[in-house]
N, C-alpha and C positions, 0 to 999 in steps of 0.2 A: 952487244951491240943490237943482238937480235932482240932481246929485251927494252931496249929504247923504242926500235920499232913499233912493237908490242905496244907498249905507253902510249905512244904518239895514236897510234891505232884507235885505242881505246877511248881518247880523249877527243879524238873527231868524232868517233861515233857517239860519246855522250855530248856533245855540243850539237850534233845534229840532232840528238833526240830533243835537248832542251828547246832548241830553235823551232822543231817542231811540236813542242808542246805548247810555248809561247803563241806559237801562231795559231793553234788548234784554240787553245785559251780565249784570245781576242776575239775570233770569228765568234765563238759562243756566247762571248758577252755582248757584243754587237747585236747577236739574234735575239738574247734575252731583253735585252734594252727596250724592244719593239712590242711592248706590252699589248696582249690582245685587249679590245675594250668593245663594250658596246656604247650606243651614241643614240640619242634622239633631239630633234628641234624644239627650239623653244617657240612659242607661239605667244600671240597678243589676244588678249580677251577679259572674260568676267571669270572670275574664280568662284563657284556655285557651290552651297553644300545641299545635300538632299537630307531630306529629315524624314524619317519612318513614324507616322502616329500609326497606334493602334487603337481599333474601335471594335464595336459590335454591331451588325446587321439587326434591325427590329422592325417588327410592322409598323407602319405609317398609322394604322387604326386597329384597334381592338374593341369588337363590341361584346356586351354582355346583355344576354337574351333573358328578361324575366316573366316570369308567369305565376300562378298560382290560384289556389281555392278548388282544383280540379285534380283528376287523375289524368295523367298521359294516357290517352286512346291509341293513338297512332304515330309513329315515326317513321318519317321517308327518307333520312340521313344517316349516316354512319361517322364516327369521328374520322378525321381525316380526309373526308370529302370534298371536292370544291362546289362552292353553290355562287350563286348570285341574286346581286338584291332582288326582293321581293319574292325569292323562291320558297315555297312550302317544304316547311322543316319538320313540323309534327301539328298534331292538332289535339286538345283537350277534350273530356268527357263533358258534352255540351248539353246534356237533356235538363238540369236544371235551370240554365240559362236559356234555354229556348222555351219553358215553362213559364218563366217570368215575362218573358218578352209577350208571350202571348196574353197575360196577364194585363200587362201593360197597354197592348194594343185594346182590348176591349175595354179598359177604363177609359183610353183615349174615344173609342166611338161612343161611349156615354158620355162622356164630357162636351162632345161635340154635338149630341142631341140637347144637351142643356143649353148649350148655346145658343143653337137654334132657337130653341123654345123662349129664349129670354128677348131673342131679338123679334121674333113675332109677337111677343107681348108688347114689347115698347113701341112697336109699329101701329098695334090696335090702341094702345093708349095715347100715344100721338095722332091718330085718325079720330077717336073719340073727343080729342081737345079741339080739333078743328071743326068739328059740327058743332059741338057747344059754343063755340064763340061765333060759328054763323048764324045761330038761333037766338043767341041772347046777347050776343055784344060783348060778352066777357067769360073768362074762365074762373069756375070756381075752386076755392083754396084745395077741394079733397080730390076733384080731377089732377090739379097742379101737381098734389103729394104723388098722386097713382104716375103721373110721369116721370116724376123724378124718382120712385122706386123702380119704375121699368128702367131707367138709364142706370140706376146702380146694379141692377140685376145684369144687365149687358156686360158692363164693365169686369164683374166678377166671374161671371162665365167665362169671359175673356181670356181673364187672366188663368182661371184653372185648365182653360183648352191649352196655354203656353205651357203651362206645368205639365201637361199630359204628354203634349208633343214631347218636351224635354226628357222625361223619363221614358218614353218609347226610344228616343235616338240613344240614350245612355244604355237602355237593354240590348239594342241591336250592337252598340260598340262592345259592350260585354260578351255578344257572340260570335263578333269579327276576333275578338281577344283570344278566343279558343283556337284560332289558326294562327299557328306560330310562323312567322316568316324572316326571313334573313335580311337585316337592315342595310347590308351591304355585299358586295364582291366579298370572296375570300376562302377560305376553308375552316371545317370545322374543327376546332382545336379542344372541346371539350363538352360532352353531354354527362349532366350529372344526374339523370333518372331513368330508369327503366321502365317501359310498356307497363301499365298499369300500377304503377306509384304514384303517391300525390306527389304534387308539385309544390315546392315551397317557394313563397312568394321573396323569402331572404336569401335565396340561393340561386344562381344564376342556370337556367335550364340549358342554356347553350354558350358558347364561349365560340364568336368567329372572329377568327384573324384575318384581316385584310393586308394580303403578300404582294398584290401587284405592285405596290410602290414601296420600297423599303426605305428605312431613316438608318443610317451609320452614324451612331452617337462615339463620339472621340473626346475624352478627357484631355486637355491641352493645359501649358503653364499660360502666365498672363504674356510673357515674350513669346511663345507660339502664337498664342490666340493673333498677334499683329499681322503673323503672316497669311491668314485668312482675310477675304472679303465676301461680303453679302453677294449672293447672286452668282459669284463666279463657278466655274467649273474644273475638276480636279480628278483625276484618275485615282478609282477605287480598286484595290487588287482583291481579290477573294481566295486566299492561299487554298481553302477546301477543293476548290474546281480548278485552281491556277487562271482564274477568269479575270480579266480588267473591265470593269464600265466606269461610266461617266457619272459622278456625283454632283450636287449641285449644292451649294452653301447656303442654309438656311439666313436667316436674321440671326447674327449673333448676339451671344449673352452678352448680359453688360454687369453680370455678379458673378463671383465665384460660388460653388458648391463648398460645403464643410470641409472637404479635403485641400482647399485652396485650389483645385483644379475649375476650370471654366468648360462646359459640356459643348462643344462645338456639334452641328448635326448637318449632314448632307442627305439630301434625297436622293435612291438610286430607282432607274424603273426596273420594274422585274415580270414584266406581261409574261414570260415564258414560267414564271415561279418556279425558277430552278434555282434559286437562292434561297435559302430556307432562315425564316426569324432566329436568331441568335447564333449565325456564324460570323467567326472573326473576319475582320477586314483591315486591311490597311492603306492608309493614305499617304500618299507620297509628296514632300512639299520642298521646293527649291528655293534656297534664300541665297541671295548676291551676296557674298563676303567682300571682294573689292572688284570694281569695275576698271575697265580699260587696263590691264596690267600685264608684264609679262609673266608667262607662267610657264615653268620646269616642272618635270617629274620629281616628285618629293624625293625618289633614289638618288638623284643627281648631287643632292644638298648636303653638305658635311658639315658638322657642327663642333666645333671645338674651343677651348676656353678663349682663345682668341678672336672667336666669330666664326660665322658662315661664311662657307667658299665653295666653289664648285669645280672642274676641270672642263675647258674648251678644247676641241681637236682644231689645230689651224697649223695645216702644212704638215701634218703628220706628227705633231708633237701636242703634248698636253699643256695647258695655259692654266695655270691656277688665277681664278678671279674670287676675289671679295662680293659678297651679297650681301643685303641686308632682307631679312625674312619679313613678309608682312601678315600672311596668313599662309598656314599649311594645313592640306587636307589628305587623305590616304594617297591619293593619285598625284595630285599636282599642288604645286606650292606657289604663291604670287612672291615675285621676289624683285628688288631693284639694286642696279649695279653698272659697271662697264659691263654690259650686255647687250646684244643686237637680238631682233627677232629673227628667228632662222638660224640661229647658231647652232653648233653643235655640242651637247653636253653628254659627257661620260655618264652615264648611267648603272653600266656593270665594268667593273674591274678600277674603280676610281679609288680604293681603300689601299692599294699598293703604287699610288701615283706619286709623284713628285713633281714639282714645276719643270716642265722642259722636257720631261721624259720624253723618248719616242714611244708611238703608241701604232697600232695595228688596228682599224677599225674591222671588224669580224661580221657587225649584225646592226643593223638600225642605221638612221641618218638619211634614209632614202626618202 
């Protein structure tokens, strides 16, 4: 009898334990089915692609300053120094040039006297001719020849005078050429000769780089070339300084180089000269892939052999919706399907979901 009571008690305890276990398991499963997810809203707009084109900043102008035929007498600038247009950079030894100029001026003075003498002879010949005509009523052949020779003498003297004046101007120019001036604003990139050395006419004495306006050269493909428009402004980033400046597109190239790429040029103002020629630059281009489309986070889209789909949260339930992908980018994807603008799509936790699962939004969708 006692044994039977013990068996009944054990059976009751076992039943209670099983009931409690069942109850606990059901509650746990209900809680487990509420899958925590993160969501984001769908939006309507254009799907754009940002292309990064790498280029090099170069000086808009580079001047090679030549001289020659004399020693470098004085140097007024050093490499790396900023210069302005017309600034005196150096002077050549001008002793021989000055001597040549003095000789040409002396020759000019002599030629001018010869011209004045010829003019005086012509006037005298013409006066004699007039007097003869008044006295005799005619002019003899000898007097006529004298006048003709006097006219020729003036013409020759006049020509000699012009040549002498030209030689003087050339000598003055050669003297001026011994003063080397900067042809433009910029900085001195190179000086090839030291003071006292001969200057070669085949080697630039100075190289002046004009860097107040830079030209960013960027090689692009034919497809990328269509994204540029002549005269438009684009942002140009200089990674070395972290600075972004505005670049203006020059006339677009019509032919490709040997590499098959087109060289696009953008001018960038550099008045403070903080960007140095040779600095790498990046041009950001925005290309519209799909216009006025439904956009969802790319992480929300799941692709299987049966096609693409995503999950939308409706009344705390995950609803599986098939979609068609039109274009996909890293962050956003253009899709179409039974999907509305502003719908909450699952972007985290979607890989463990099945259609109809209960979900708990823990972040996003606000």
